[in-house]
Biopython code that builds the backbone (N, CA, C, O; Angstrom):
import numpy as np
from Bio.PDB.StructureBuilder import StructureBuilder

atoms = [
    (1, "MET", "N", (46.954, 54.276, -3.599)),
    (1, "MET", "CA", (46.517, 53.225, -2.743)),
    (1, "MET", "C", (46.269, 53.756, -1.346)),
    (1, "MET", "O", (47.079, 54.500, -0.793)),
    (2, "ALA", "N", (45.214, 53.389, -0.825)),
    (2, "ALA", "CA", (44.841, 53.879, 0.489)),
    (2, "ALA", "C", (45.522, 53.035, 1.554)),
    (2, "ALA", "O", (45.567, 51.807, 1.479)),
    (3, "GLU", "N", (46.044, 53.731, 2.536)),
    (3, "GLU", "CA", (46.692, 53.058, 3.658)),
    (3, "GLU", "C", (45.614, 52.544, 4.591)),
    (3, "GLU", "O", (44.863, 53.311, 5.193)),
    (4, "THR", "N", (45.561, 51.287, 4.689)),
    (4, "THR", "CA", (44.585, 50.701, 5.597)),
    (4, "THR", "C", (45.280, 50.442, 6.927)),
    (4, "THR", "O", (46.501, 50.287, 6.970)),
    (5, "PRO", "N", (44.527, 50.396, 7.991)),
    (5, "PRO", "CA", (45.149, 50.141, 9.299)),
    (5, "PRO", "C", (45.862, 48.792, 9.332)),
    (5, "PRO", "O", (46.878, 48.627, 10.008)),
    (6, "ARG", "N", (45.315, 47.839, 8.595)),
    (6, "ARG", "CA", (45.963, 46.535, 8.593)),
    (6, "ARG", "C", (47.311, 46.598, 7.898)),
    (6, "ARG", "O", (48.270, 45.976, 8.355)),
    (7, "ARG", "N", (47.399, 47.329, 6.816)),
    (7, "ARG", "CA", (48.666, 47.465, 6.083)),
    (7, "ARG", "C", (49.679, 48.230, 6.925)),
    (7, "ARG", "O", (50.853, 47.862, 6.947)),
    (8, "GLN", "N", (49.258, 49.282, 7.615)),
    (8, "GLN", "CA", (50.161, 50.054, 8.475)),
    (8, "GLN", "C", (50.702, 49.171, 9.595)),
    (8, "GLN", "O", (51.887, 49.228, 9.923)),
    (9, "GLU", "N", (49.841, 48.371, 10.168)),
    (9, "GLU", "CA", (50.265, 47.486, 11.243)),
    (9, "GLU", "C", (51.284, 46.461, 10.735)),
    (9, "GLU", "O", (52.235, 46.141, 11.448)),
    (10, "GLY", "N", (51.103, 45.948, 9.529)),
    (10, "GLY", "CA", (52.047, 44.991, 8.943)),
    (10, "GLY", "C", (53.408, 45.626, 8.701)),
    (10, "GLY", "O", (54.439, 45.022, 8.994)),
    (11, "LEU", "N", (53.413, 46.872, 8.154)),
    (11, "LEU", "CA", (54.682, 47.575, 7.926)),
    (11, "LEU", "C", (55.405, 47.872, 9.240)),
    (11, "LEU", "O", (56.629, 47.774, 9.323)),
    (12, "GLN", "N", (54.638, 48.232, 10.255)),
    (12, "GLN", "CA", (55.243, 48.522, 11.547)),
    (12, "GLN", "C", (55.891, 47.251, 12.123)),
    (12, "GLN", "O", (56.973, 47.328, 12.706)),
    (13, "ARG", "N", (55.255, 46.105, 11.971)),
    (13, "ARG", "CA", (55.831, 44.844, 12.456)),
    (13, "ARG", "C", (57.106, 44.497, 11.694)),
    (13, "ARG", "O", (58.074, 44.022, 12.287)),
    (14, "VAL", "N", (57.111, 44.731, 10.381)),
    (14, "VAL", "CA", (58.312, 44.453, 9.588)),
    (14, "VAL", "C", (59.454, 45.374, 10.035)),
    (14, "VAL", "O", (60.592, 44.926, 10.171)),
    (15, "GLN", "N", (59.156, 46.651, 10.264)),
    (15, "GLN", "CA", (60.181, 47.591, 10.718)),
    (15, "GLN", "C", (60.746, 47.164, 12.080)),
    (15, "GLN", "O", (61.960, 47.196, 12.285)),
    (16, "ILE", "N", (59.884, 46.772, 12.992)),
    (16, "ILE", "CA", (60.349, 46.343, 14.313)),
    (16, "ILE", "C", (61.189, 45.077, 14.191)),
    (16, "ILE", "O", (62.206, 44.945, 14.872)),
    (17, "GLY", "N", (60.780, 44.151, 13.339)),
    (17, "GLY", "CA", (61.539, 42.917, 13.148)),
    (17, "GLY", "C", (62.915, 43.176, 12.558)),
    (17, "GLY", "O", (63.910, 42.603, 13.003)),
    (18, "LEU", "N", (62.965, 44.057, 11.536)),
    (18, "LEU", "CA", (64.253, 44.387, 10.924)),
    (18, "LEU", "C", (65.154, 45.147, 11.889)),
    (18, "LEU", "O", (66.367, 44.941, 11.889)),
    (19, "THR", "N", (64.584, 46.017, 12.703)),
    (19, "THR", "CA", (65.370, 46.744, 13.700)),
    (19, "THR", "C", (65.947, 45.764, 14.727)),
    (19, "THR", "O", (67.113, 45.883, 15.105)),
    (20, "GLY", "N", (65.152, 44.808, 15.173)),
    (20, "GLY", "CA", (65.641, 43.800, 16.122)),
    (20, "GLY", "C", (66.727, 42.936, 15.508)),
    (20, "GLY", "O", (67.724, 42.622, 16.158)),
    (21, "LEU", "N", (66.527, 42.549, 14.239)),
    (21, "LEU", "CA", (67.532, 41.751, 13.543)),
    (21, "LEU", "C", (68.836, 42.530, 13.395)),
    (21, "LEU", "O", (69.912, 41.966, 13.593)),
    (22, "ALA", "N", (68.761, 43.810, 13.054)),
    (22, "ALA", "CA", (69.967, 44.641, 12.932)),
    (22, "ALA", "C", (70.663, 44.767, 14.289)),
    (22, "ALA", "O", (71.892, 44.754, 14.354)),
    (23, "GLY", "N", (69.888, 44.889, 15.373)),
    (23, "GLY", "CA", (70.477, 44.978, 16.705)),
    (23, "GLY", "C", (71.221, 43.696, 17.083)),
    (23, "GLY", "O", (72.303, 43.758, 17.667)),
    (24, "VAL", "N", (70.645, 42.532, 16.752)),
    (24, "VAL", "CA", (71.301, 41.269, 17.053)),
    (24, "VAL", "C", (72.592, 41.141, 16.250)),
    (24, "VAL", "O", (73.615, 40.713, 16.784)),
    (25, "VAL", "N", (72.549, 41.514, 14.956)),
    (25, "VAL", "CA", (73.754, 41.446, 14.115)),
    (25, "VAL", "C", (74.836, 42.359, 14.675)),
    (25, "VAL", "O", (76.008, 41.983, 14.695)),
    (26, "LEU", "N", (74.465, 43.547, 15.128)),
    (26, "LEU", "CA", (75.450, 44.460, 15.719)),
    (26, "LEU", "C", (76.042, 43.881, 17.004)),
    (26, "LEU", "O", (77.249, 43.979, 17.223)),
    (27, "LEU", "N", (75.213, 43.281, 17.853)),
    (27, "LEU", "CA", (75.734, 42.689, 19.090)),
    (27, "LEU", "C", (76.678, 41.523, 18.803)),
    (27, "LEU", "O", (77.712, 41.391, 19.458)),
    (28, "VAL", "N", (76.334, 40.684, 17.838)),
    (28, "VAL", "CA", (77.199, 39.553, 17.494)),
    (28, "VAL", "C", (78.517, 40.060, 16.917)),
    (28, "VAL", "O", (79.581, 39.532, 17.240)),
    (29, "GLY", "N", (78.450, 41.072, 16.072)),
    (29, "GLY", "CA", (79.673, 41.650, 15.502)),
    (29, "GLY", "C", (80.564, 42.259, 16.578)),
    (29, "GLY", "O", (81.784, 42.100, 16.532)),
    (30, "LEU", "N", (79.975, 42.949, 17.537)),
    (30, "LEU", "CA", (80.736, 43.549, 18.625)),
    (30, "LEU", "C", (81.383, 42.466, 19.493)),
    (30, "LEU", "O", (82.540, 42.599, 19.890)),
    (31, "ALA", "N", (80.646, 41.405, 19.785)),
    (31, "ALA", "CA", (81.206, 40.309, 20.578)),
    (31, "ALA", "C", (82.363, 39.654, 19.829)),
    (31, "ALA", "O", (83.364, 39.284, 20.442)),
    (32, "ASN", "N", (82.237, 39.507, 18.524)),
    (32, "ASN", "CA", (83.307, 38.913, 17.716)),
    (32, "ASN", "C", (84.563, 39.782, 17.754)),
    (32, "ASN", "O", (85.676, 39.265, 17.853)),
    (33, "ILE", "N", (84.387, 41.077, 17.677)),
    (33, "ILE", "CA", (85.535, 41.992, 17.737)),
    (33, "ILE", "C", (86.232, 41.889, 19.093)),
    (33, "ILE", "O", (87.461, 41.851, 19.160)),
    (34, "VAL", "N", (85.460, 41.845, 20.156)),
    (34, "VAL", "CA", (86.035, 41.755, 21.502)),
    (34, "VAL", "C", (86.802, 40.442, 21.669)),
    (34, "VAL", "O", (87.896, 40.431, 22.233)),
    (35, "ILE", "N", (86.231, 39.330, 21.180)),
    (35, "ILE", "CA", (86.897, 38.032, 21.310)),
    (35, "ILE", "C", (88.179, 38.004, 20.485)),
    (35, "ILE", "O", (89.199, 37.495, 20.950)),
    (36, "ASP", "N", (88.144, 38.542, 19.271)),
    (36, "ASP", "CA", (89.359, 38.592, 18.448)),
    (36, "ASP", "C", (90.439, 39.437, 19.112)),
    (36, "ASP", "O", (91.613, 39.070, 19.076)),
    (37, "LYS", "N", (90.069, 40.540, 19.705)),
    (37, "LYS", "CA", (91.025, 41.407, 20.398)),
    (37, "LYS", "C", (91.641, 40.677, 21.593)),
    (37, "LYS", "O", (92.835, 40.810, 21.861)),
    (38, "ALA", "N", (90.831, 39.915, 22.299)),
    (38, "ALA", "CA", (91.349, 39.168, 23.445)),
    (38, "ALA", "C", (92.331, 38.095, 22.987)),
    (38, "ALA", "O", (93.338, 37.855, 23.653)),
    (39, "ARG", "N", (92.052, 37.452, 21.865)),
    (39, "ARG", "CA", (92.979, 36.433, 21.349)),
    (39, "ARG", "C", (94.293, 37.060, 20.913)),
    (39, "ARG", "O", (95.353, 36.477, 21.137)),
    (40, "ILE", "N", (94.248, 38.209, 20.310)),
    (40, "ILE", "CA", (95.477, 38.892, 19.883)),
    (40, "ILE", "C", (96.297, 39.281, 21.107)),
    (40, "ILE", "O", (97.518, 39.121, 21.114)),
    (41, "ASP", "N", (95.631, 39.791, 22.145)),
    (41, "ASP", "CA", (96.338, 40.183, 23.366)),
    (41, "ASP", "C", (96.940, 38.971, 24.058)),
    (41, "ASP", "O", (98.041, 39.065, 24.602)),
    (42, "ASP", "N", (96.245, 37.826, 24.053)),
    (42, "ASP", "CA", (96.776, 36.619, 24.682)),
    (42, "ASP", "C", (98.006, 36.107, 23.956)),
    (42, "ASP", "O", (98.941, 35.636, 24.603)),
    (43, "SER", "N", (98.035, 36.184, 22.635)),
    (43, "SER", "CA", (99.194, 35.691, 21.899)),
    (43, "SER", "C", (100.390, 36.619, 22.053)),
    (43, "SER", "O", (101.527, 36.186, 21.866)),
    (44, "ALA", "N", (100.161, 37.883, 22.388)),
    (44, "ALA", "CA", (101.261, 38.813, 22.576)),
    (44, "ALA", "C", (101.938, 38.617, 23.924)),
    (44, "ALA", "O", (103.093, 39.006, 24.097)),
    (45, "LEU", "N", (101.239, 38.022, 24.877)),
    (45, "LEU", "CA", (101.819, 37.802, 26.197)),
    (45, "LEU", "C", (102.813, 36.658, 26.147)),
    (45, "LEU", "O", (102.628, 35.716, 25.377)),
    (46, "PRO", "N", (103.868, 36.720, 26.954)),
    (46, "PRO", "CA", (104.791, 35.584, 27.000)),
    (46, "PRO", "C", (104.099, 34.401, 27.667)),
    (46, "PRO", "O", (103.145, 34.583, 28.423)),
    (47, "PRO", "N", (104.573, 33.200, 27.391)),
    (47, "PRO", "CA", (103.943, 32.036, 28.021)),
    (47, "PRO", "C", (104.145, 32.079, 29.533)),
    (47, "PRO", "O", (105.115, 32.670, 30.009)),
    (48, "PRO", "N", (103.253, 31.468, 30.284)),
    (48, "PRO", "CA", (103.397, 31.509, 31.745)),
    (48, "PRO", "C", (104.674, 30.804, 32.177)),
    (48, "PRO", "O", (105.069, 29.785, 31.610)),
    (49, "THR", "N", (105.303, 31.371, 33.189)),
    (49, "THR", "CA", (106.557, 30.797, 33.661)),
    (49, "THR", "C", (106.280, 29.764, 34.740)),
    (49, "THR", "O", (105.328, 29.874, 35.512)),
    (50, "VAL", "N", (107.136, 28.765, 34.765)),
    (50, "VAL", "CA", (107.038, 27.705, 35.756)),
    (50, "VAL", "C", (108.168, 27.915, 36.755)),
    (50, "VAL", "O", (109.315, 28.102, 36.351)),
    (51, "PRO", "N", (107.867, 27.888, 38.051)),
    (51, "PRO", "CA", (108.948, 28.080, 39.017)),
    (51, "PRO", "C", (109.985, 26.963, 38.890)),
    (51, "PRO", "O", (109.652, 25.781, 38.809)),
    (52, "THR", "N", (111.234, 27.375, 38.875)),
    (52, "THR", "CA", (112.321, 26.410, 38.737)),
    (52, "THR", "C", (113.267, 26.537, 39.920)),
    (52, "THR", "O", (113.126, 27.432, 40.754)),
    (53, "LEU", "N", (114.219, 25.643, 39.980)),
    (53, "LEU", "CA", (115.233, 25.711, 41.028)),
    (53, "LEU", "C", (116.148, 26.886, 40.753)),
    (53, "LEU", "O", (116.187, 27.405, 39.637)),
    (54, "GLU", "N", (116.866, 27.293, 41.746)),
    (54, "GLU", "CA", (117.827, 28.364, 41.562)),
    (54, "GLU", "C", (118.900, 27.909, 40.585)),
    (54, "GLU", "O", (119.166, 26.714, 40.456)),
    (55, "LEU", "N", (119.509, 28.861, 39.904)),
    (55, "LEU", "CA", (120.531, 28.508, 38.928)),
    (55, "LEU", "C", (121.763, 27.908, 39.593)),
    (55, "LEU", "O", (122.441, 27.070, 38.998)),
    (56, "ASN", "N", (122.059, 28.327, 40.816)),
    (56, "ASN", "CA", (123.246, 27.834, 41.505)),
    (56, "ASN", "C", (122.979, 26.555, 42.290)),
    (56, "ASN", "O", (123.903, 25.977, 42.862)),
    (57, "ALA", "N", (121.755, 26.117, 42.323)),
    (57, "ALA", "CA", (121.424, 24.924, 43.102)),
    (57, "ALA", "C", (122.000, 23.689, 42.415)),
    (57, "ALA", "O", (122.019, 23.585, 41.188)),
    (58, "VAL", "N", (122.458, 22.778, 43.227)),
    (58, "VAL", "CA", (123.035, 21.542, 42.717)),
    (58, "VAL", "C", (121.904, 20.536, 42.535)),
    (58, "VAL", "O", (121.023, 20.411, 43.386)),
    (59, "ALA", "N", (121.943, 19.836, 41.434)),
    (59, "ALA", "CA", (120.915, 18.827, 41.179)),
    (59, "ALA", "C", (121.066, 17.697, 42.193)),
    (59, "ALA", "O", (122.186, 17.296, 42.509)),
    (60, "PRO", "N", (119.975, 17.191, 42.693)),
    (60, "PRO", "CA", (120.089, 16.134, 43.699)),
    (60, "PRO", "C", (120.649, 14.859, 43.083)),
    (60, "PRO", "O", (120.296, 14.473, 41.969)),
    (61, "LYS", "N", (121.531, 14.220, 43.842)),
    (61, "LYS", "CA", (122.123, 12.980, 43.361)),
    (61, "LYS", "C", (121.208, 11.804, 43.658)),
    (61, "LYS", "O", (121.214, 10.802, 42.944)),
    (62, "GLU", "N", (120.432, 11.934, 44.703)),
    (62, "GLU", "CA", (119.522, 10.871, 45.107)),
    (62, "GLU", "C", (118.115, 11.456, 45.222)),
    (62, "GLU", "O", (117.686, 11.810, 46.321)),
    (63, "PRO", "N", (117.392, 11.562, 44.109)),
    (63, "PRO", "CA", (116.058, 12.172, 44.195)),
    (63, "PRO", "C", (115.096, 11.363, 45.052)),
    (63, "PRO", "O", (114.225, 11.940, 45.703)),
    (64, "LEU", "N", (115.234, 10.031, 45.068)),
    (64, "LEU", "CA", (114.348, 9.230, 45.907)),
    (64, "LEU", "C", (114.630, 9.466, 47.383)),
    (64, "LEU", "O", (113.718, 9.439, 48.209)),
    (65, "ALA", "N", (115.888, 9.697, 47.708)),
    (65, "ALA", "CA", (116.240, 9.975, 49.100)),
    (65, "ALA", "C", (115.665, 11.317, 49.535)),
    (65, "ALA", "O", (115.227, 11.460, 50.677)),
    (66, "GLU", "N", (115.662, 12.298, 48.645)),
    (66, "GLU", "CA", (115.090, 13.595, 49.005)),
    (66, "GLU", "C", (113.594, 13.494, 49.228)),
    (66, "GLU", "O", (113.034, 14.232, 50.038)),
    (67, "LEU", "N", (112.946, 12.590, 48.520)),
    (67, "LEU", "CA", (111.521, 12.397, 48.725)),
    (67, "LEU", "C", (111.223, 11.539, 49.941)),
    (67, "LEU", "O", (110.072, 11.442, 50.366)),
    (68, "GLY", "N", (112.246, 10.919, 50.503)),
    (68, "GLY", "CA", (112.062, 10.088, 51.669)),
    (68, "GLY", "C", (111.660, 8.666, 51.335)),
    (68, "GLY", "O", (111.214, 7.923, 52.209)),
    (69, "VAL", "N", (111.812, 8.283, 50.076)),
    (69, "VAL", "CA", (111.428, 6.937, 49.662)),
    (69, "VAL", "C", (112.536, 5.945, 49.967)),
    (69, "VAL", "O", (112.273, 4.811, 50.367)),
    (70, "GLN", "N", (113.756, 6.369, 49.781)),
    (70, "GLN", "CA", (114.899, 5.473, 49.938)),
    (70, "GLN", "C", (116.009, 6.264, 50.611)),
    (70, "GLN", "O", (116.248, 7.412, 50.239)),
    (71, "PRO", "N", (116.691, 5.688, 51.585)),
    (71, "PRO", "CA", (117.756, 6.449, 52.239)),
    (71, "PRO", "C", (118.954, 6.634, 51.302)),
    (71, "PRO", "O", (119.276, 5.764, 50.493)),
    (72, "ALA", "N", (119.580, 7.761, 51.435)),
    (72, "ALA", "CA", (120.781, 8.031, 50.650)),
    (72, "ALA", "C", (121.912, 7.136, 51.160)),
    (72, "ALA", "O", (121.880, 6.712, 52.315)),
    (73, "PRO", "N", (122.913, 6.839, 50.322)),
    (73, "PRO", "CA", (123.990, 5.941, 50.754)),
    (73, "PRO", "C", (124.725, 6.421, 51.998)),
    (73, "PRO", "O", (125.083, 5.605, 52.847)),
    (74, "GLU", "N", (124.958, 7.721, 52.124)),
    (74, "GLU", "CA", (125.674, 8.203, 53.304)),
    (74, "GLU", "C", (124.789, 8.202, 54.546)),
    (74, "GLU", "O", (125.292, 8.325, 55.663)),
    (75, "GLN", "N", (123.494, 8.065, 54.367)),
    (75, "GLN", "CA", (122.589, 8.032, 55.493)),
    (75, "GLN", "C", (122.085, 6.617, 55.766)),
    (75, "GLN", "O", (121.213, 6.426, 56.613)),
    (76, "ALA", "N", (122.618, 5.634, 55.065)),
    (76, "ALA", "CA", (122.152, 4.267, 55.241)),
    (76, "ALA", "C", (122.428, 3.823, 56.674)),
    (76, "ALA", "O", (123.514, 4.064, 57.201)),
    (77, "PRO", "N", (121.472, 3.189, 57.292)),
    (77, "PRO", "CA", (121.691, 2.757, 58.677)),
    (77, "PRO", "C", (122.742, 1.648, 58.734)),
    (77, "PRO", "O", (122.809, 0.783, 57.860)),
    (78, "VAL", "N", (123.538, 1.699, 59.762)),
    (78, "VAL", "CA", (124.584, 0.697, 59.974)),
    (78, "VAL", "C", (124.058, -0.308, 60.975)),
    (78, "VAL", "O", (123.664, 0.048, 62.085)),
    (79, "VAL", "N", (124.056, -1.562, 60.573)),
    (79, "VAL", "CA", (123.608, -2.623, 61.469)),
    (79, "VAL", "C", (124.815, -3.067, 62.276)),
    (79, "VAL", "O", (125.774, -3.565, 61.688)),
    (80, "PRO", "N", (124.816, -2.910, 63.602)),
    (80, "PRO", "CA", (126.004, -3.210, 64.397)),
    (80, "PRO", "C", (126.386, -4.697, 64.355)),
    (80, "PRO", "O", (127.555, -5.032, 64.541)),
    (81, "ASP", "N", (125.419, -5.590, 64.115)),
    (81, "ASP", "CA", (125.749, -7.012, 64.086)),
    (81, "ASP", "C", (126.623, -7.371, 62.894)),
    (81, "ASP", "O", (127.332, -8.376, 62.937)),
    (82, "LEU", "N", (126.590, -6.589, 61.856)),
    (82, "LEU", "CA", (127.349, -6.911, 60.659)),
    (82, "LEU", "C", (128.736, -6.278, 60.647)),
    (82, "LEU", "O", (129.540, -6.565, 59.760)),
    (83, "GLN", "N", (129.016, -5.440, 61.603)),
    (83, "GLN", "CA", (130.322, -4.806, 61.679)),
    (83, "GLN", "C", (131.283, -5.718, 62.444)),
    (83, "GLN", "O", (130.868, -6.382, 63.395)),
    (84, "PRO", "N", (132.555, -5.763, 62.049)),
    (84, "PRO", "CA", (133.495, -6.603, 62.798)),
    (84, "PRO", "C", (133.719, -6.049, 64.202)),
    (84, "PRO", "O", (133.603, -4.849, 64.449)),
    (85, "ASP", "N", (134.035, -6.939, 65.082)),
    (85, "ASP", "CA", (134.296, -6.565, 66.463)),
    (85, "ASP", "C", (135.606, -5.795, 66.520)),
    (85, "ASP", "O", (136.619, -6.301, 66.037)),
    (86, "PRO", "N", (135.632, -4.583, 67.094)),
    (86, "PRO", "CA", (136.874, -3.813, 67.132)),
    (86, "PRO", "C", (137.926, -4.451, 68.047)),
    (86, "PRO", "O", (139.113, -4.154, 67.908)),
    (87, "ASN", "N", (137.519, -5.313, 68.971)),
    (87, "ASN", "CA", (138.475, -5.968, 69.879)),
    (87, "ASN", "C", (139.089, -7.226, 69.258)),
    (87, "ASN", "O", (139.983, -7.835, 69.846)),
    (88, "LEU", "N", (138.630, -7.601, 68.117)),
    (88, "LEU", "CA", (139.122, -8.809, 67.470)),
    (88, "LEU", "C", (140.511, -8.548, 66.883)),
    (88, "LEU", "O", (140.696, -7.618, 66.099)),
    (89, "LYS", "N", (141.476, -9.372, 67.269)),
    (89, "LYS", "CA", (142.859, -9.156, 66.826)),
    (89, "LYS", "C", (143.198, -9.979, 65.589)),
    (89, "LYS", "O", (143.961, -9.522, 64.737)),
    (90, "LYS", "N", (142.649, -11.178, 65.477)),
    (90, "LYS", "CA", (142.961, -11.996, 64.314)),
    (90, "LYS", "C", (141.653, -12.496, 63.708)),
    (90, "LYS", "O", (140.630, -12.562, 64.390)),
    (91, "PRO", "N", (141.693, -12.840, 62.455)),
    (91, "PRO", "CA", (140.474, -13.293, 61.803)),
    (91, "PRO", "C", (139.990, -14.606, 62.385)),
    (91, "PRO", "O", (140.785, -15.445, 62.808)),
    (92, "MET", "N", (138.692, -14.774, 62.401)),
    (92, "MET", "CA", (138.107, -15.962, 62.989)),
    (92, "MET", "C", (137.713, -16.986, 61.934)),
    (92, "MET", "O", (137.158, -18.030, 62.280)),
    (93, "ASP", "N", (137.971, -16.732, 60.706)),
    (93, "ASP", "CA", (137.588, -17.673, 59.668)),
    (93, "ASP", "C", (138.672, -18.721, 59.396)),
    (93, "ASP", "O", (138.525, -19.540, 58.489)),
    (94, "GLN", "N", (139.732, -18.701, 60.158)),
    (94, "GLN", "CA", (140.798, -19.689, 59.998)),
    (94, "GLN", "C", (140.724, -20.707, 61.133)),
    (94, "GLN", "O", (140.286, -20.397, 62.240)),
    (95, "ASP", "N", (141.159, -21.917, 60.834)),
    (95, "ASP", "CA", (141.204, -22.937, 61.884)),
    (95, "ASP", "C", (142.304, -22.575, 62.876)),
    (95, "ASP", "O", (143.368, -22.069, 62.519)),
    (96, "LEU", "N", (141.999, -22.853, 64.114)),
    (96, "LEU", "CA", (142.982, -22.578, 65.148)),
    (96, "LEU", "C", (144.044, -23.709, 65.152)),
    (96, "LEU", "O", (143.714, -24.877, 65.357)),
    (97, "GLN", "N", (145.253, -23.357, 64.934)),
    (97, "GLN", "CA", (146.349, -24.330, 64.971)),
    (97, "GLN", "C", (147.350, -23.868, 66.015)),
    (97, "GLN", "O", (147.596, -22.672, 66.171)),
    (98, "PRO", "N", (147.908, -24.799, 66.706)),
    (98, "PRO", "CA", (148.902, -24.385, 67.694)),
    (98, "PRO", "C", (150.127, -23.831, 66.970)),
    (98, "PRO", "O", (150.489, -24.310, 65.896)),
    (99, "PRO", "N", (150.748, -22.843, 67.550)),
    (99, "PRO", "CA", (151.931, -22.272, 66.919)),
    (99, "PRO", "C", (153.054, -23.299, 66.836)),
    (99, "PRO", "O", (153.264, -24.074, 67.769)),
    (100, "GLU", "N", (153.750, -23.301, 65.754)),
    (100, "GLU", "CA", (154.877, -24.247, 65.571)),
    (100, "GLU", "C", (156.092, -23.708, 66.276)),
    (100, "GLU", "O", (156.359, -22.507, 66.241)),
    (101, "PRO", "N", (156.890, -24.663, 66.968)),
    (101, "PRO", "CA", (158.073, -24.204, 67.700)),
    (101, "PRO", "C", (159.251, -23.944, 66.837)),
    (101, "PRO", "O", (160.307, -23.554, 67.334)),
]
sb = StructureBuilder()
sb.init_structure("model")
sb.init_model(0)
sb.init_chain("A")
sb.init_seg("    ")
for serial, (resi, resn, name, xyz) in enumerate(atoms, 1):
    if name == "N":
        sb.init_residue(resn, " ", resi, " ")
    sb.init_atom(name, np.array(xyz, "f"), 0.0, 1.0, " ", f" {name:<3s}", serial, name[0])
structure = sb.get_structure()
């Protein structure tokens, strides 16, 4: 069979197409290997650590007070009007009666 220029051109196009297809398959395979290797390396790493309080630190008794939302009981403001008068000698909730002789 005589090689015609048209037949040679067709074979050359098929060769170029197959070479391009093989190159794409190789690139996809290489990318897959790299991604699998990255996943294996990620699973070998320990999980990320979260900063925590010191081991000797005491847990807060009033977390809202530490945030400034609510005053702690020892820091509660004292209203002076509600405190008894220090100069008061006897209770004032009793009726005043004259002392009996």
